[in-house]
KEKOL-473133 format. One record per residue: y, z, x of N, C-alpha, C in turn; residue number from 0. Coordinates in Angstrom, 3 decimals. Example, Ala and Ser with C-alpha at 12.3 -4.5 7.8 and 13.67 -1.06 7.14 Angstrom:
BEGIN
R,n_yy,n_zz,n_xx,ca_yy,ca_zz,ca_xx,c_yy,c_zz,c_xx,pos
R,-5.690,7.800,13.190,-4.500,7.800,12.300,-3.300,7.800,13.200,0
R,-2.250,7.080,12.850,-1.060,7.140,13.670,0.030,7.870,12.900,1
// end
This chain:
BEGIN
R,n_yy,n_zz,n_xx,ca_yy,ca_zz,ca_xx,c_yy,c_zz,c_xx,pos
R,143.800,199.474,139.322,145.243,199.425,139.071,145.622,198.110,138.385,0
R,145.101,196.955,138.917,145.371,195.662,138.331,144.768,195.544,136.953,1
R,143.579,196.111,136.800,142.930,196.057,135.485,143.746,196.826,134.461,2
R,144.279,197.963,134.878,145.094,198.768,133.963,146.368,198.014,133.570,3
R,146.948,197.342,134.540,148.161,196.556,134.254,147.860,195.439,133.287,4
R,146.708,194.761,133.499,146.329,193.680,132.587,146.119,194.187,131.180,5
R,145.551,195.394,131.053,145.347,195.971,129.732,146.668,196.250,129.040,6
R,147.626,196.744,129.817,148.944,197.016,129.233,149.613,195.725,128.768,7
R,149.504,194.661,129.565,150.090,193.381,129.178,149.455,192.845,127.916,8
R,148.109,192.955,127.850,147.413,192.493,126.650,147.840,193.304,125.433,9
R,148.034,194.601,125.658,148.462,195.471,124.556,149.826,195.037,124.016,10
R,150.751,194.765,124.919,152.090,194.370,124.483,152.090,192.980,123.852,11
R,151.226,192.077,124.385,151.113,190.761,123.734,150.614,190.912,122.312,12
R,149.641,191.809,122.135,149.111,192.037,120.791,150.181,192.595,119.865,13
R,150.990,193.519,120.392,152.052,194.104,119.573,153.072,193.049,119.158,14
R,153.444,192.162,120.094,154.391,191.104,119.772,153.846,190.167,118.713,15
R,152.558,189.828,118.835,151.933,188.944,117.838,151.913,189.630,116.482,16
R,151.557,190.928,116.454,151.531,191.670,115.189,152.930,191.715,114.566,17
R,153.918,191.956,115.410,155.294,192.040,114.901,155.724,190.714,114.306,18
R,155.409,189.621,115.008,155.772,188.304,114.509,155.067,188.007,113.202,19
R,153.776,188.386,113.109,153.017,188.167,111.874,153.629,188.966,110.741,20
R,153.990,190.255,111.032,154.599,191.097,110.000,155.924,190.488,109.532,21
R,156.725,189.992,110.479,158.011,189.410,110.111,157.814,188.177,109.244,22
R,156.789,187.335,109.617,156.519,186.132,108.828,156.063,186.492,107.431,23
R,155.202,187.508,107.342,154.726,187.940,106.030,155.870,188.478,105.190,24
R,156.737,189.262,105.821,157.878,189.806,105.071,158.789,188.688,104.597,25
R,159.018,187.667,105.445,159.870,186.559,105.044,159.274,185.824,103.851,26
R,157.934,185.658,103.865,157.287,185.009,102.720,157.431,185.848,101.464,27
R,157.324,187.170,101.647,157.454,188.054,100.491,158.850,187.984,99.913,28
R,159.862,187.910,100.796,161.235,187.833,100.315,161.463,186.535,99.561,29
R,160.903,185.430,100.079,161.083,184.141,99.419,160.419,184.132,98.046,30
R,159.357,184.913,97.875,158.650,184.924,96.601,159.272,185.827,95.571,31
R,160.251,186.647,95.961,160.883,187.549,95.007,161.908,186.825,94.161,32
R,162.087,187.291,92.946,163.107,186.727,92.060,164.358,187.564,92.080,33
R,164.298,188.793,92.669,165.476,189.638,92.782,165.701,189.981,94.240,34
R,166.914,190.311,94.614,167.188,190.628,96.027,166.339,191.794,96.510,35
R,165.955,191.713,97.762,165.173,192.791,98.349,165.481,192.928,99.806,36
R,164.926,193.915,100.468,165.161,194.132,101.892,163.895,193.805,102.650,37
R,164.018,193.039,103.678,162.868,192.655,104.491,162.879,193.426,105.786,38
R,161.689,193.715,106.302,161.562,194.350,107.616,161.714,193.273,108.667,39
R,162.651,193.454,109.537,162.922,192.444,110.556,162.417,192.928,111.899,40
R,161.802,192.031,112.630,161.252,192.386,113.931,162.374,192.751,114.890,41
R,162.083,193.645,115.879,163.129,194.069,116.817,163.790,192.910,117.530,42
R,163.005,191.906,117.911,163.629,190.792,118.629,164.468,189.932,117.703,43
R,164.161,189.992,116.403,165.045,189.319,115.450,166.398,190.005,115.416,44
R,166.378,191.351,115.500,167.637,192.090,115.525,168.463,191.714,116.756,45
R,167.767,191.536,117.875,168.483,191.164,119.089,169.178,189.828,118.914,46
R,168.463,188.862,118.289,169.078,187.567,118.047,170.245,187.688,117.076,47
R,170.058,188.498,116.031,171.114,188.671,115.039,172.343,189.312,115.654,48
R,172.108,190.335,116.505,173.245,190.995,117.140,173.987,190.045,118.065,49
R,173.212,189.196,118.762,173.865,188.213,119.617,174.739,187.272,118.812,50
R,174.208,186.828,117.645,175.001,185.969,116.779,176.222,186.674,116.245,51
R,176.064,187.969,115.842,177.206,188.736,115.342,178.266,188.886,116.423,52
R,177.811,189.092,117.668,178.766,189.228,118.754,179.612,187.975,118.910,53
R,178.964,186.805,118.768,179.710,185.556,118.873,180.701,185.415,117.738,54
R,180.271,185.806,116.522,181.162,185.717,115.363,182.347,186.650,115.530,55
R,182.091,187.893,115.978,183.171,188.855,116.174,184.141,188.368,117.231,56
R,183.584,187.829,118.327,184.470,187.316,119.377,185.345,186.201,118.851,57
R,184.757,185.303,118.039,185.551,184.220,117.466,186.600,184.755,116.517,58
R,186.226,185.788,115.740,187.182,186.361,114.797,188.350,187.013,115.524,59
R,188.045,187.734,116.609,189.124,188.375,117.363,190.039,187.345,117.990,60
R,189.439,186.242,118.442,190.268,185.202,119.035,191.144,184.530,117.994,61
R,190.592,184.407,116.751,191.359,183.730,115.712,192.433,184.617,115.129,62
R,192.076,185.862,114.829,193.037,186.767,114.227,192.433,188.136,114.094,63
R,193.023,189.187,114.677,192.419,190.513,114.697,192.282,191.142,113.325,64
R,193.106,190.757,112.374,193.046,191.428,111.079,192.143,190.693,110.104,65
R,192.330,189.402,109.946,191.618,188.670,108.910,190.487,187.815,109.450,66
R,190.495,187.506,110.742,189.471,186.630,111.283,189.759,185.170,111.003,67
R,190.881,184.865,110.418,191.244,183.481,110.130,192.233,182.994,111.177,68
R,192.247,181.677,111.435,193.181,181.166,112.449,194.612,181.528,112.116,69
R,195.328,181.988,113.121,196.722,182.386,112.938,197.625,181.218,113.305,70
R,198.358,180.655,112.340,199.236,179.532,112.672,200.353,179.952,113.601,71
R,200.723,179.042,114.459,201.799,179.310,115.404,203.113,178.878,114.771,72
R,204.007,179.823,114.583,205.307,179.518,113.993,206.358,179.475,115.105,73
R,207.108,178.397,115.129,208.170,178.261,116.109,209.493,178.535,115.425,74
R,210.177,179.556,115.869,211.465,179.907,115.285,212.533,178.955,115.803,75
R,213.317,178.362,114.901,214.411,177.500,115.369,215.330,178.251,116.325,76
R,215.653,177.615,117.421,216.502,178.279,118.405,217.155,177.250,119.318,77
R,218.294,177.627,119.842,218.984,176.768,120.802,218.202,176.725,122.111,78
R,218.296,175.599,122.803,217.621,175.421,124.087,218.638,174.987,125.134,79
R,218.343,175.251,126.399,219.200,174.701,127.453,219.175,173.179,127.404,80
R,220.288,172.562,127.751,220.361,171.102,127.718,219.293,170.459,128.593,81
R,218.938,171.138,129.681,217.936,170.590,130.599,216.538,170.575,130.004,82
R,216.314,171.350,128.932,214.990,171.442,128.310,214.855,170.536,127.099,83
R,215.862,169.728,126.812,215.871,168.885,125.618,216.183,167.443,126.006,84
R,215.969,166.491,125.086,216.253,165.082,125.391,217.704,164.868,125.817,85
R,217.868,164.048,126.808,219.192,163.780,127.370,219.861,162.630,126.610,86
R,220.972,162.880,125.915,221.633,161.802,125.157,222.076,160.637,126.036,87
R,222.382,160.927,127.294,222.843,159.864,128.190,221.747,158.837,128.464,88
R,220.492,159.204,128.260,219.374,158.298,128.519,218.857,157.631,127.251,89
R,219.449,157.948,126.109,218.987,157.400,124.833,219.732,156.114,124.490,90
R,219.026,155.209,123.817,219.646,153.982,123.318,220.124,154.255,121.893,91
R,221.374,154.698,121.770,221.912,155.010,120.444,222.257,153.705,119.715,92
R,221.931,153.639,118.423,222.139,152.394,117.668,223.582,152.195,117.217,93
R,224.496,152.215,118.174,225.912,151.952,117.909,226.272,150.570,118.439,94
R,226.898,149.774,117.592,227.318,148.443,118.023,228.760,148.536,118.523,95
R,228.895,148.711,119.819,230.218,148.940,120.408,230.793,147.720,121.103,96
R,230.074,146.598,121.069,230.596,145.405,121.734,230.795,145.651,123.217,97
R,232.002,145.396,123.723,232.236,145.557,125.166,232.501,147.001,125.592,98
R,232.592,147.896,124.610,232.946,149.287,124.939,231.694,150.140,125.143,99
R,231.777,151.113,126.017,230.635,152.007,126.218,230.505,153.013,125.079,100
R,229.329,153.629,125.004,229.079,154.691,124.026,229.449,156.019,124.671,101
R,230.184,156.811,123.946,230.625,158.103,124.469,230.043,159.239,123.636,102
R,229.388,160.181,124.289,228.885,161.377,123.613,230.020,162.371,123.435,103
R,230.217,162.808,122.201,231.293,163.743,121.893,230.779,165.180,121.895,104
R,229.709,165.404,121.165,229.109,166.730,121.061,227.591,166.587,121.112,105
R,226.926,167.608,121.596,225.462,167.613,121.564,224.965,169.035,121.369,106
R,223.824,169.130,120.720,223.203,170.417,120.430,221.734,170.315,120.786,107
R,221.287,171.105,121.746,219.895,171.103,122.182,219.165,172.274,121.528,108
R,218.015,171.985,120.910,217.357,173.046,120.148,215.900,172.718,119.875,109
R,215.149,173.764,119.573,213.850,173.643,118.914,214.155,173.861,117.442,110
R,213.981,172.840,116.628,214.358,172.911,115.221,213.293,173.556,114.349,111
R,212.252,174.102,114.995,211.213,174.795,114.248,209.861,174.134,114.341,112
R,209.792,172.956,114.935,208.516,172.257,115.054,207.832,172.458,116.388,113
R,208.455,173.238,117.273,207.850,173.482,118.573,208.124,172.396,119.595,114
R,208.964,171.423,119.250,209.288,170.353,120.183,210.795,170.327,120.413,115
R,211.236,170.098,121.634,212.680,170.061,121.907,213.336,168.857,121.253,116
R,214.541,169.056,120.784,215.301,167.976,120.148,216.767,168.127,120.533,117
R,217.493,167.052,120.360,218.938,167.070,120.616,219.645,166.400,119.450,118
R,220.635,167.087,118.920,221.512,166.495,117.914,222.774,166.057,118.652,119
R,223.127,164.795,118.510,224.241,164.274,119.285,225.228,163.541,118.374,120
R,226.513,163.794,118.589,227.590,163.044,117.934,228.196,162.131,118.984,121
R,228.306,160.860,118.645,228.795,159.880,119.628,229.615,158.812,118.918,122
R,230.438,158.122,119.685,231.199,157.009,119.129,231.463,155.980,120.224,123
R,232.009,154.864,119.810,232.365,153.819,120.766,233.665,154.221,121.467,124
R,233.642,154.130,122.754,234.820,154.544,123.539,235.854,153.424,123.545,125
R,236.429,153.185,122.359,237.462,152.147,122.243,238.756,152.616,122.909,126
R,239.560,151.652,123.306,240.784,152.001,124.021,241.871,152.525,123.093,127
R,241.827,152.131,121.819,242.864,152.531,120.874,242.253,153.141,119.616,128
R,243.111,153.891,118.893,242.689,154.427,117.615,241.779,155.632,117.736,129
R,241.199,155.974,116.587,240.271,157.110,116.518,238.914,156.590,116.039,130
R,238.044,156.227,116.959,236.754,155.653,116.543,235.909,156.689,115.808,131
R,235.231,156.305,114.739,234.412,157.253,113.982,233.149,157.642,114.748,132
R,232.641,158.797,114.399,231.431,159.308,115.045,230.190,158.999,114.213,133
R,229.079,158.916,114.912,227.756,158.904,114.290,226.995,160.099,114.846,134
R,226.083,160.627,114.042,225.286,161.780,114.470,223.816,161.383,114.412,135
R,223.112,161.613,115.524,221.705,161.232,115.627,220.866,162.441,116.038,136
R,219.611,162.400,115.614,218.626,163.386,116.054,217.711,162.705,117.057,137
R,217.655,163.264,118.259,216.845,162.684,119.330,215.602,163.514,119.570,138
R,214.497,162.821,119.826,213.261,163.477,120.216,212.911,163.126,121.642,139
R,211.806,163.695,122.169,211.404,163.411,123.548,211.275,161.910,123.773,140
R,211.717,161.480,124.932,211.654,160.068,125.270,212.789,159.626,126.173,141
R,214.070,159.796,125.764,214.432,160.208,124.394,214.466,159.025,123.429,142
R,214.123,159.313,122.163,214.169,158.299,121.119,214.953,158.853,119.934,143
R,215.532,157.947,119.153,216.267,158.354,117.956,215.275,158.581,116.825,144
R,215.193,159.821,116.352,214.288,160.160,115.253,214.942,159.963,113.893,145
R,216.241,160.171,113.812,216.931,160.054,112.525,218.419,159.848,112.753,146
R,219.032,159.105,111.839,220.488,158.991,111.800,220.988,159.960,110.746,147
R,221.674,160.997,111.177,222.158,162.019,110.254,223.509,161.651,109.646,148
R,224.309,160.910,110.403,225.618,160.470,109.917,225.920,159.108,110.522,149
R,226.272,158.153,109.673,226.585,156.811,110.151,228.066,156.709,110.502,150
R,228.366,155.880,111.485,229.766,155.655,111.856,230.518,154.946,110.733,151
R,229.787,154.304,109.825,230.431,153.597,108.720,231.115,154.534,107.721,152
R,230.814,155.835,107.828,231.470,156.794,106.934,232.853,157.196,107.433,153
R,233.197,156.715,108.614,234.560,156.875,109.144,234.974,158.352,109.261,154
R,234.057,159.169,109.816,234.330,160.597,110.006,234.324,160.937,111.498,155
R,235.116,161.911,111.842,235.155,162.425,113.210,234.590,163.836,113.212,156
R,233.560,164.054,114.010,232.866,165.344,114.041,233.491,166.240,115.093,157
R,233.799,167.473,114.685,234.438,168.403,115.619,233.582,169.627,115.915,158
R,232.454,169.765,115.225,231.617,170.956,115.466,230.179,170.663,115.065,159
R,229.222,171.139,115.884,227.793,171.070,115.590,227.191,172.443,115.815,160
R,226.348,172.885,114.862,225.712,174.196,114.995,224.304,174.156,114.427,161
R,223.525,175.174,114.770,222.174,175.357,114.243,222.034,176.802,113.815,162
R,221.585,177.039,112.563,221.405,178.426,112.142,219.956,178.861,112.342,163
R,219.660,180.118,112.030,218.344,180.688,112.317,217.235,180.082,111.472,164
R,217.580,179.387,110.395,216.576,178.754,109.535,216.304,177.312,109.939,165
R,216.942,176.847,111.004,216.744,175.476,111.447,217.615,174.474,110.730,166
R,218.652,174.940,110.055,219.585,174.060,109.345,220.691,173.619,110.309,167
R,220.943,172.334,110.345,221.996,171.787,111.201,223.291,171.725,110.390,168
R,224.356,172.196,110.967,225.654,172.150,110.283,226.678,171.465,111.185,169
R,227.693,170.910,110.548,228.755,170.240,111.290,230.034,170.282,110.469,170
R,231.138,170.126,111.169,232.434,169.962,110.496,232.981,168.600,110.881,171
R,233.498,167.893,109.883,234.004,166.549,110.139,235.271,166.305,109.334,172
R,236.107,165.432,109.841,237.339,165.039,109.154,237.432,163.518,109.125,173
R,238.147,163.026,108.108,238.266,161.583,107.971,239.483,161.193,107.179,174
R,239.478,159.960,106.680,240.652,159.375,106.045,240.247,158.732,104.718,175
R,241.068,158.950,103.743,240.756,158.423,102.420,241.076,156.940,102.292,176
R,241.889,156.427,103.162,242.234,154.997,103.127,242.796,154.582,104.481,177
R,242.863,153.278,104.724,243.425,152.807,106.008,244.907,153.125,106.165,178
R,245.559,153.484,105.064,246.999,153.766,105.135,247.310,155.172,105.648,179
R,246.293,156.019,105.691,246.507,157.392,106.160,246.682,157.367,107.672,180
R,247.727,157.974,108.211,247.921,157.992,109.672,246.718,158.592,110.395,181
R,246.363,157.985,111.505,245.181,158.432,112.256,245.363,159.829,112.831,182
R,246.584,160.284,112.994,246.811,161.619,113.544,246.834,162.693,112.451,183
R,246.639,162.256,111.172,246.704,163.226,110.094,245.578,162.963,109.085,184
R,244.340,163.329,109.429,243.230,163.110,108.492,243.433,163.915,107.209,185
R,243.049,163.312,106.081,243.226,163.993,104.805,241.896,164.345,104.126,186
R,240.791,164.187,104.829,239.470,164.594,104.335,238.870,165.578,105.329,187
R,238.353,166.670,104.812,237.717,167.687,105.658,236.430,168.134,104.979,188
R,235.321,168.064,105.711,234.006,168.340,105.128,233.183,169.260,106.019,189
R,232.446,170.141,105.387,231.377,170.878,106.056,230.062,170.212,105.675,190
R,229.345,169.726,106.664,228.101,168.990,106.447,226.907,169.874,106.780,191
R,225.838,169.705,106.015,224.609,170.480,106.229,223.410,169.552,106.120,192
R,222.496,169.660,107.090,221.236,168.911,107.047,220.079,169.907,107.037,193
R,219.236,169.794,106.024,218.083,170.677,105.869,216.817,169.845,105.911,194
R,215.830,170.329,106.666,214.567,169.591,106.754,213.893,169.532,105.386,195
R,213.457,168.340,105.006,212.768,168.150,103.730,211.646,167.163,103.940,196
R,210.405,167.670,103.916,209.264,166.814,104.204,209.354,166.284,105.618,197
R,209.279,164.965,105.755,209.386,164.369,107.087,210.783,163.930,107.442,198
R,211.774,164.246,106.583,213.134,163.824,106.865,214.126,164.965,106.745,199
R,215.388,164.594,106.556,216.469,165.572,106.479,217.312,165.293,105.242,200
R,217.593,166.351,104.496,218.388,166.255,103.285,219.814,166.718,103.603,201
R,220.771,165.851,103.319,222.168,166.162,103.649,222.942,166.629,102.410,202
R,223.791,167.613,102.621,224.734,168.045,101.583,226.081,168.270,102.243,203
R,227.142,168.284,101.435,228.476,168.475,101.994,229.380,169.166,100.989,204
R,230.323,169.904,101.528,231.328,170.582,100.699,232.695,170.365,101.325,205
R,233.712,170.348,100.472,235.077,170.192,100.981,235.467,171.443,101.752,206
R,236.227,171.250,102.813,236.660,172.347,103.660,238.175,172.247,103.859,207
R,238.807,173.365,104.199,240.255,173.308,104.446,240.579,172.383,105.605,208
R,241.664,171.669,105.486,242.112,170.787,106.559,242.651,171.621,107.714,209
R,242.297,171.209,108.905,242.815,171.903,110.088,243.837,171.013,110.766,210
R,244.797,171.648,111.373,245.836,170.878,112.056,245.304,170.321,113.356,211
R,245.727,169.153,113.734,245.273,168.553,114.987,246.446,168.295,115.927,212
// end
C-alpha cells in the first residue's frame, strides 16, 4: 500500500516537472518569435493568473463598477445646521472696533462644495450711534477667517445672505453715496455675488431697487 502511494507521488512529481519544463520551453519559444503567438501555459500558471485577475477585478469594482477608474467624490453645495459649521462667536474677526464689541448680523452655514463646513458671516462694530457698516467673512474650521468677502470700508449694510445650488454666495446690501445722505435713507442698493475661482472668490455686483427701511 505504501509502495503504491510512493509510486503515485513520484508520478505526480514527474508530471509537475514535465509541465514546468514545457512551460519554460514555450516561454522561450514565445520570446524567440518576431510575431505574436499563443503559448501553452501550465495549469498552475493559470491558477496564479486567475488569482491576479481576481485582485484586479476586486480593485476595479472598488474603484468604479463601470470603468474601473477611481470615482471622484463630489460634494454638492448645501446649507448645514449652524451646529455643524464654524461658530462665528468663537472667531477672531479682523474688525477694528476699539472699545466696542463685534456684533454678528447674519450668518450662513454651508458646505460650499469642498466637503468641509464653512460659515459666511456679516458682522459690524456694535457702536452706540449711527449705522456701522458691515464686513462679510468666510470662516473655516477652527474657526479661522479664510477670506474677506466684503470690507467694512465699503460702507455697506448687508441685509441678506444666501447660497445657491452651484455654491455661489449671494447677498443684498445698501449704502450711501456720500456722508451727506441721511443714515435712515440709503441711496445705494446692490446685489452681490461671490463665485469660487481657483483658490479664491470672484465678486460681482449689480444695482438693485432700493427698499424702504
